[in-house]
N, C-alpha and C positions, 0 to 999 in steps of 0.2 A: 532354258536361255535369257528368255522376253523378261520372265519374270524377277532373276537375277538385276539387271542392270534398272530397273524400279525399284531396289534396296538402298536407300539412302543410310551410311554409315554416321552417326550423329554423335556425341557425347550425351552421356545424361542429363548437365552440367545442362548443357544448351538446350536438350529437350526438355525440361524442366523447369530452367526460366521464362522460355517459349510459351510453353503451356499452362504455367500457372499464371503468370503476365497478362497473358489473353486469358486465362479463368474470371483475376484481378477482376481486371478490365470491368468482363461482364457481370459481374455482381458490384460495382460500385456504380456503374450507370442505371443496372436492369434490375436491382432488385432492392437494393437496402438503404440507398440516402432517396430524401427526397429531390423535387425537381427547385427549381427558385423560385421560380414562374408562378404556379399554381401549387407549390407545396406537398404536391403527392409522391408518394412512390409508383414503379410502375403497375404492381399490382391492386392501389389504390385506383391509379384511374381508369387501369381495363374493368374495374369490380363496374365502378360510379355510370362509362360508358356501356356496358353492355346492360345494365339496368335499364337506364338511358334510351336506349337504341330497341330491347325491347317492350319498351311504356309503363316499366315496372318504377311508377314514378307516383308524388305524393299527394296528388289528387286524385289515382285511382285505386283500388281496390289492394289489400294485400297480397304480395304470392308467395310459397313457398320457399324459403330458402336453396331448396336442395335445389327445386330450378333454374335459380338463378346463377347457381357455382356452376349448375353443368354447364350451362350456355357459356360464362365467362371461360371454363376448362375449355369446352370443346371448340369454341371462337378465336382467343386473347392471350388467355394463360393456359400454357400445355404446362402446370404442374399439377402438382397433390389437390384431392380435392380438400384438407384439413387445410393448408397452410394457404390455397382462395379463404373457406369458409371462416376461419382466426382474422384474416384483413376484414375480415366484413362485421366480424360480431364486434371485434376494436371500433369501427368505424358508428360504432350504434352505442357505446357505454359512456353516459353520459357525466361519471368519474373521469375516463381515461380524456374524450375529449373535448371544449371548451363548446364547440355547438357542434353537436350530431350530424356527422353524414347522411348518416343510410337511418330509418326507420323500425325499432325489430318490435315484434308479436312475442310474446315467448321468453324464456327465460335467457335472456342473456348474461349470465356469468353475474358479477357483485361483488362490492369492495374485498370480500372474505376471501377470493379468491377462489369462488366455486370453478366448476368447469359450467359453459354454456351447454342449453341444453344441445343434442343431436340438430344435425343441421332437417332433415324430415320434418321435426314437431316447428320448427320457429319456422314464422313469415318476416317478409323484408318488403321496404320500397325504400324510396329515395325521403330523402326527409326535403322541405320546400328546398332550403336553403345549398345542399348540395345540388337546386335543379338552375341557383345560379350562379354556379361554378362552367357550369354544360351551357348554359341559355347561345345563343348563337355561333355550334358547332356545327350548325348544317348550312352557317354563309360563310363555308370559306376560310373561314378566322386561322383557323389554324393548321398546318401542316398533317397529312393522311399518309399516311402510310403503310403496306401489303402486313398480314398477319404473318405465320409460324405457316402457314401451309399457303400464300397467298389467293387464299381465298375470302377473307375481306378486307376491308380497310381498319386501321385504328389512329387513332390521332396521338401524336410525342406528346402534350399537351393541353392542354382544356383552356378557355379561353376567361373565365375567372376572374367571376365580377368583383370576388374580394380579395387579399392575398392571405391567403386561407396556409399560406407558411407559415405566420405567426400567430394567426387567430388561433388553430389548430395543436402550431409545433407539430414536430416528429425525433422518433429516435431507430435507434437504429445500427448498429454494426457490422462493416464491412471488414474486406480486407485490409491494412493499414489505416482503413479512417473508419469513427464511427461518429456518430452523431448525435446531440440532445441540445436540440431547440424545444422553449418551453411557451406552454400555451400564451396569447393574450387576449384582451378582452375586443370585439370586437369591430365598435363602437372607436375607441381610445386608436387603434389600428389607423381607420380610412380617418380620422384627426390628424391623422398624424402622415397618412397618403397627402390628403390634401394640398394641406400648410407643404409639406417637399416637391411640392407639384405647384404653388404658388411662389417656391424663396427652395431653387433649388443650390442655390452653395448655402444653404441652412446647415446648421453647426446640429451635435449629437445636444449636446444641453439642451439648443432650443425644444429639437424633437421629442426629447423626453420630456419636454411640458406637458406634452400629448398622450405619448405613451411613458406611462413609469416605469412602468416595470409590467413582466411577468403577471397573468390574473388566472389562477387555476380552476377546471372545475372544481378541484375540492375544497375549495376559498382555506383558508391558511392563514396566518402572521410572514410579511418574508421582508427580512431584516438584510441592511448592506446597502445605501444608495451611490457610496461611490464604488462598492463590489457591481454594482448594476450597471456603473456608467463604465467601468472598463470591460467588464464583458459584453456590451452591445456598440462598444470600440474596437474592441479586438473576437471577437467571435469567442474571448474565450474568459471565466470566470468560475466565481464560486459565492455563491450566496446562500444567509441560513434561510429555511423555511420549517418554520413551527405550527404547533395545532395551537387552532384560539377555545381558549382554557378560560373557566371559572369557577370560584371560591365561592359555597353554598354552605347559610346553618343551614343545619336538621336539627329535627329533635333530641332530645338528650343530650343537649352541650353537646352536641358534634359536628362536626362537618366533610364536607363530600366538593372533590376536585368534580367538576364536567365542560368531560372534551365535545365540543359540537363541530368541528372540523378537524383532519387529522392532513399531515402532508400531501404531495401529490404521487399518487403513483403509492401507495404505506399499505402494504394490509391488513385492515382492518382487521379481523380475524387471529392474526399474529400478534399485532402490536397488544391485544386485550392480554393474549398466552404472554407476554413477555413481562407483561403489568403483573397479573397472576404470579407469575412463576418468583418473581419479587418478592411477592407478599410471604409466600410457601417454606423459600427458602429463606423467609429472614436478613435478605440483603439490607435491608432498612424495615426500622421497627413500625406501626403506628395505622398501617396499608391495613383496616379489618377485610369489606365483599370491593371483590371487582365486578361491576356489569354493564354487557351491553343490550344497551335500553332501546339499540335503532330500530327504526319500524317505517313504515311508507312515510309517514311524514316528515322524516329527515333522522339523521346520524345524534346518535350520545352513546358516550361513554362515561359509564361511572364510576368513580374508584374512591366508595367511603372510606373516611377516616376512625382509626377512636379516639375516645377523647385524650382531648389535650393534644393529639397532634399535630405537629408544626404542619400545617398544611403549605405553605410559602417553600418549605424547605422542602420535605416528601415534590413537591410540583419542580419545582430545580432536579432535586436526582432523577425524577421521571425524563425532563431535557434532557441531558445527560444520558441516559445510561437505554435508553430504549427511543425507538423512533417516531414519539410526541415530537421529535426534534432531528432535522434532516438536514446536513450540507446539499444545498442542490446544486450541483454544475455543469455552465452553462457550456457546450460544447457545437458550436451553430455552424456545423459541416454541410451542402447544400451544391446539388449538380448545378454550376454554372457555366455556360456556353458546352457543353458539355463538358465540363470539367468538375471533378473533389472539389472544396474551396472552401475556405476558412472563412464564414462570411459576418461582417459587423450588421448593427440595423439601419443603418443608410444603405448599406451596401443591398440588403433585402430589400427595402420599399424601393431604391432604383430601378433594380434592377424589374420589379415588378409593374413599373410604372411604363419602363420601354415595353415591355411585353404586353399591358393594356391596350398601349399605342397602336403597338403592330395589329395587335385584336379589333381597336376601334379602325382607324385607315382602313382596314382591309374588310370589314364589315361594310363602310361605307363605301368603299369604290362596288360589292357586290348589291349592296340595296343599290346605288344608283346608276349600276349594270341595269336592274331587272325596272328600275323607274322608269330609265329610257326606252326599256323595249315593249314594257307595257304604253309608255305615251305613243310611242307609232305605231303601234294596236288602236292607242284611244286614236289616236288624229284618221286613223284611213275608216277605225268605222262610222265618224262620223259625217268626211265625206262620199266615206260610202251612203249615209244618210240621208244629203245632200241632193244628190243625184240619185235615189233609187230608183225610179223608175228606169232609168237607160240601167242599169246596176241589174238589174231581173231579164230586161232584155239580154243583156249579156249573154249570164250564167241560162236563160229559158236555149237559146240560141248556140248553144256548146250540148257537146256531145255526151260529153263525161266531167268528173269532178278535174280531173288533170290538167281536161280542155277549158273547163271555165277559169281557173286561174290564171292559166294564161293569158286568155284574152283579156280577162283583169286587166290585168300587167301591159299584153299594148294596148287598148281602146282606152283607157281611164287614169294611166298608168300608176298603177300600185305598188307597192313591190310587194317580194313574194310570201313574205311575214302577212301582209296586209289582206295582198287576195286568200289564203288559206286562213283566217280570222274570219272574215266575210264568207268564205263558199260554207265555214261553219256555222254562222247564222242562223239561231232560231228564228222562228217569225215572227215570234211573239215579241219580237224584241224591234222588232219593226214600229211600234208603234210609239206618241210623241212624247210618251216619256220618259224613255230611255233616250232620248236624244238632249233631254232635259240630266240625266244620272251621268251622259257620258260629259259632256261637256264640265259636269263639278270633279267631274275626276279628272276631267285633262287638269283643268285649277290645283287640285289637291297633287296631282301629280308635280308640274308644273312648278310648284312652290314647296314640294319632297325636294327636288332635280336642285333647287336651288339654294336649300340648307346641306344636301349633300356633298355639294360641290362646294360649295365653302368648309366646311370641313374638311375636306381633304385637301384643298389649298392652301390655307389654312390653321398654324400649329395653335394658335389658342383656342381658335373654335372648338377642333379635336380633343384641350385642355377640359375644355368649361362638357364636353359631356359625358369625359370621363369624372369629373369632378360632381358632375348632376347626377349619376348613376351610382355612385359611391355614397353619396347621400342619400336616396333614396331606399338604399342596401341599410344604412344605419339607421332611418329612416323607422323600416319595417321589422330589421330584426335586432338593432340593439338593444344593450340590455345593462345594467347596474357591474359596475365589477363587486366582485367575489374576493378576489382576496388582500388586506388592507400593506400599505408598506410602510415600513420602517426604517428610517435613518441611519440608528444606529444597531450595530451586533450587541448584543446582551454577550454580556461577559456572567457566564453559570458559574457560581463561587457556592459549592455544598461546604457547610458547617456539621462537620461526623456531627455533631453535640445535637445539634435537631435531627437528623436520621436516626441515630440509638438512642435506645431507653436508659439510663440512664438507670444501673443496678450494682449494688455491692455483691465481689462472688469471691469466690476462694479461687485463689492459681495454684495450680502445682507444673514440678518443671523437675524432671528426674534429666540425672548425670548421659542417662543414654538415651535421652531424648523425646520422651513421652511428656505435651502439653494435654491440657486442659484446664475449660472454666468449671466450676461447679454453683450450683445454691446456696444461700445458706441455709435453705430448709433441706436440703442433702445435707448440707454436709451437717446440724444439728443433729440430723435426725442418722447420724451415723457415730459407730464410734471412731478417734485417729485411725486407728491399729487397724480398721479397716481397707482402706487405703490400696487397692489391689497396685504391687508392682516384683519382678522378679527381685530371685537373690541377689542376683549379684547390679542390681540399682540400688539407688539411692535418691532421696531430695534433696534439689542447689533451691529450689525454693516453694516454700507454702505462706502465700498472704494474700492478706481482703484486698479487695481491688473495685475498684471501676471499674465496668465493663466502655468509659467516655479512656481510662487510663492506655497507657503503652509500654510495650513490652523489648527487651532486645536482649536477644540471648547468643553469648559470646562462645565461644567451642576452641579448642587446643589447639586446632588448625590454625585456630587466626583469624578466623570467618564471624560474621557476625549475620542475625537471623531477626529481621525486623516482624512482629506483629501485632496488629489490634486486639486489647482484651478482649473488643464483641469478637473478634475474628476468628477467638478460639473454640474449641467444639464443645460445645454446651452438653457434659457428661454430668453421670448420679457420681458423688466421691467415693461410692466403692470400685467407679472403673478405671483399668488401667490407662484409658487416656489414647490419646492420637500421637502415634510417631512420626518426627519433625520429616521423615523422608518421604510420606506418604505425598505432602509440597513440595519438600525442595528439592529441586534438579542436584546432580553429582557433589554430595553427600559423599564424605569420605568412607569403608566398611569403619573404621576405629578411632571416627570420629566423636565424640563427648558435648556435653557443654557442660562447662564450668563453674558459669557464672551465668544470671540471670537478673535484670537491672528494669524494673519499672518506673514510669515515669507519666506526667503532663501536661509536664511540656519541654521538650529542648532548651538545655542552658548554653548560655553563653558564653558562659564562665568555666562549666564543671569541664575536668578531662578524664577521659580514660586511662588507666597505667598499666600496663602491659608487659609482666617479665617471661622471661622464655627461657626453658629448659636448658641454652645453650651460652648462656649468660648475658643475650640479650634487653635492653628495656625501651620502653618507648613513652609519650605521652601523647594522645590526640585527640583533639576538640572531641566535645559530646556532638556540640548539631552539625559537626560531618557529615552525622546519618539522619537526615534529612528520609522519612518515608521515597526508596527510590523505586521506581514505573514498576520494573517487575519484582519489586521486593515477596510475591507471593510463590514463585516459581527457584527466584536464587536470593542465592546470599550476597552480602558487602564485604569486601576484607578489611580487616583493624590493622594487623598487621600481616606483612612477607615475611613468609621464614623459610631456612634451610628445610633441605627435605629430610632432615633427619632431627627436629628440630621440635617441641612444640610451649602453645602457652602454658604454664607453669598454674599462675593467676592473673588475677585480672584486680579493677579499682575502679572508682567513681567520684570520684573527690574535688571537692570545690577550694580548698583549703592546702594547696600547694607550694605556700612560704613557711608553711607550719607543721609541715609533716615529713621527713625523713620513709625516707626508703633500708627495709631490713633482709638482708639478702643470703640465706642459707644456703652448701652445698653438698651433696652427700660426700663429702669426705671430711665434713665435718669444719668450713670455713664458714664464717659472718662475715658482713662486712655492712657498717651503717654509713648513710651518703645522703643529703637532702636533697628532694625530690624539685628545685629549684637547677637542680645540676643536668638533670633530665632533659634536652631541649621537644620544644612539641613536632609533632611532623605531622606528616599526611597519609590516612589510611593504606597509601600502599607500601610505604615508609618501613623498612629494618627494623628501623631502633640504632640506639647504641652502646657501644659495652658496659654491662652494670657491673663487674665482679671477671678477674682477671681467673678464671679456671687454669689449673694444673690440668696435666691427661688426661684424660679419661675420669673426671671430674666433672660433672653436674647439677644447676640449677633445682631443688629440692622442692623451695617454694620462696617466696617472697610478699611481705608486709607491709602496709604503711602503718606507721608509729608516729607520736607523737616528738617531736624534736625537746621537752617538757613536758615529766611526767615518768610515772614506771607504765610500763605495760610489759605485761608479766608473758614469756611464751615458751609454749610447748616441746618437747622435744620428740621425738622418738627413735630408736635406732634398728638397727637390723636383731642387733643382739633382747630385745622386747628393755633395753632398758629405758626408762621416760624417767624426761628432768624437765623441771621447770627453772628459766628465770628472766632476768629483766633486759628486753631490749639496749633500753639507756645504759645499760654496761658497759658496753662498746663504745669505745670514743667516736663520733662524728669526724669520716674523714675523707676523701676524697675518692668520686667512683675510676669503677678500673681498677682500683686494690687488690693484694691479694685475700687481703684481711687477718683475723684472729681466726686460734680456732674452740671450739665450742665443747667439743668435749677435749678428753685426755689422752692423748693418742698415745696405745698400747704396742708395745713392738708386737705383743701375740692380739693374732683375735681386734685388730684395732674397730673401734663399734666407726660404722657408718650408717651418714642421718637417713632417716627413708621416711620422716612426714614432719613437718614443721607446721603451726600454727598458733591464732592466738591466744592464750593461756587460762581463761575466762569460767564461765556456770558450763558450757559447751561437754555437753557429754560427747563420747567416740566409744569403738568397739576395736579392739586390739586382735590380727588375724595369723594363725602362723600357719608355717608348712602342715603341716599334720590337722587344720582344723580347730586348733585348741581356741580359745577367745577369751579377751580378757578386757570387758567393758573398765571405766573409771574417764572423769571428770580432771579439769585442772586442778576444782582445788584440793585434790583426794594430794597433792604432794607440795610441797614447800620451794620456799622462792632458794634458788642453789645459784653456788656460783659459774663464774664463767667457764671452767675448769672440771669439776664434774664432772661423773661419771652417772648420774641418775639412781633410779632407783630399776632391776630385774624383775619384771612381770611374769614372766615366762619360766620353764626350764629348757632352757635353750638348744641343752642338749639330746634331751627325751622328743622336743615337739619342733625345731629346724626355728628356719631363720620368719622373722614375722615377713609377709608380702605385700601386709594391705592394711589400713586404715582405715574406718569409714564412721560419720559422724554416726551418734543414734538420734532419729527422728523422731521430736516432742510435739506436742502439738502450740501452735500459733501464739503466745499471751493475753493475743487485744479480746476486749469484750469482747463477742460478737453476739449480733440477735440475732434469738431464734425465732422472729418475726411473729 
């Protein structure tokens, strides 16, 4: 029953909120974020304090890391040894910290992301500079609190003789907070701190004359002073950090890109691998070899280029596509007054100065107390020496030490402390020389006390001490800046021509969506008929193009796919090619390519003309289809279609005023109207009506023909009738009319148009239901009248209706070099 009384009923929300709140507060304050005063996280502070306490300092021999880790874990940090050792190793890595706090012998990791050796193999000690963080810790300068088991005391902050938070920066992720503070140059930070002590109302602009920006241990080039100012003002901001590179000429009339410094916290091995992958995958042409030539003298990555490769262009590509250049995001969060705060540069320095002021004041008070206590003893000793015989007589007459002390106090008016010092005095100190030493010490103590009292009473004197100590640190440890700062962020422009080797290739595109490019050598060495294709498939395009050209593929669903020629799979002529669905997502199962258009540059004048099966037509500007960001995996819309509609033909034209649209329907209606009657609309529009369709009728095809002249049209009916007529025989009328019949209407088994194209030299094959075929060209048939029913080519009684008419593929007529 007693137990039941102690059971509390709480909602899960209350328990979770309370417990997670406590946990969050703990990891924010006690784990992941640095203190604004000494720039250390608790684990780092405990490592430095414990090593200092054990005498594992810079002037002594190195000691096994495992021993230090054990002490830290046993006394101050009750967490895993690996987390302590990792923090210890990071403080020894000169590519992570601008000024290392721990010196380590053995393998302490590398810029390639290699792990350090186990702690039983490495040795460590505090660096000389970390001694400056700990200096005066034994002079009651900082608050000491009990450790986790109340057996030892540990500091809540270190005295920190220099602004470590800025010098070494910090990075960490907590609950609801993260921090990213970059490292800075020690000498510059000290100059800025001294300036702020002298000018408490200094503006950020004035401070930035002394602290122009971060100084990363890995060097590099930082771009964006405007962005830096914003980051220093608010604690948040983004700058560009790029590698230090140069281009040099090498033998064989070639060049190479040499990289000597890479951005902060970039993994060198991964960077080299990424550049080499670009070479292997031929994402750009021109890279011959990538080598990591780093050794004990320093970092060096070499990108050797092929002959006549554009070094500047390739370097720009690498800046944009690898970690040769990164965005560095400032997020300066630190614990200030036990709370996490987003802090700017001035806030950090002000908090540090305030901390230092308290440390120096407490130290001065401690030293004053100590000096005054000593002065009191020295005064007593000097008085005792002046009445030495009486003192000796008093002591000899006493029973014991305690009695002697009491007698000295009563008979000669010494204090208890002075009496203690007198009875402990060794006989050799009674010589004549000792009195002069005591007098000298008394003078020095008087001077020291006066100085300390002045410091405690006068803030100006206190600041003078702080400034002098900062100057001493700068003189002893200051060094040159490593990171170069540039005012403007350089925009990287990559010209395709620079990165792709110009090469003439044969490009093929099939109706079912197989695309490829083949070298002219492979094409010339093969027979044209050896091109691999499915039986149901045929070529939409077979054209000699350049790798610098571009391709737009239009599908029957009104979609358009963009491909630069150099990105097409490079395959032998005999191979089938790569299906477009391997890269393009969300293609319909019945989606086919009906047209392919190559271009060097998008035209502002040219328009695409799209004609749909359900009688819609539209014009859309070519320059609407500049390559979109996701072109590799997604198509763009060229015409918005209804569910059962599809595009039957697409044209690209610049002669809109000179051309007419010639539309033919399945029920043998034809209409001719001027293209200018079709408005130009956006890619997502559906278009306007081209012809007024009867019920159950649909558009078979639409062509662009010249308003003046003779354009022969080839027509095929379902009964295998073929005829040729002139498009211009139809008078030009308005858009959206019913049109005129182009086959004479029969009462029984009327002709229905299944195919229409321009009747030129192109060859076609007609297939019927029984699989019989008939090859023909337009030139096989004379020009007939509009009302003619043409010539029957296959036996409709025996073979059935015509189900398909396919073009006969022949080699392109261009003169191709055989290399």
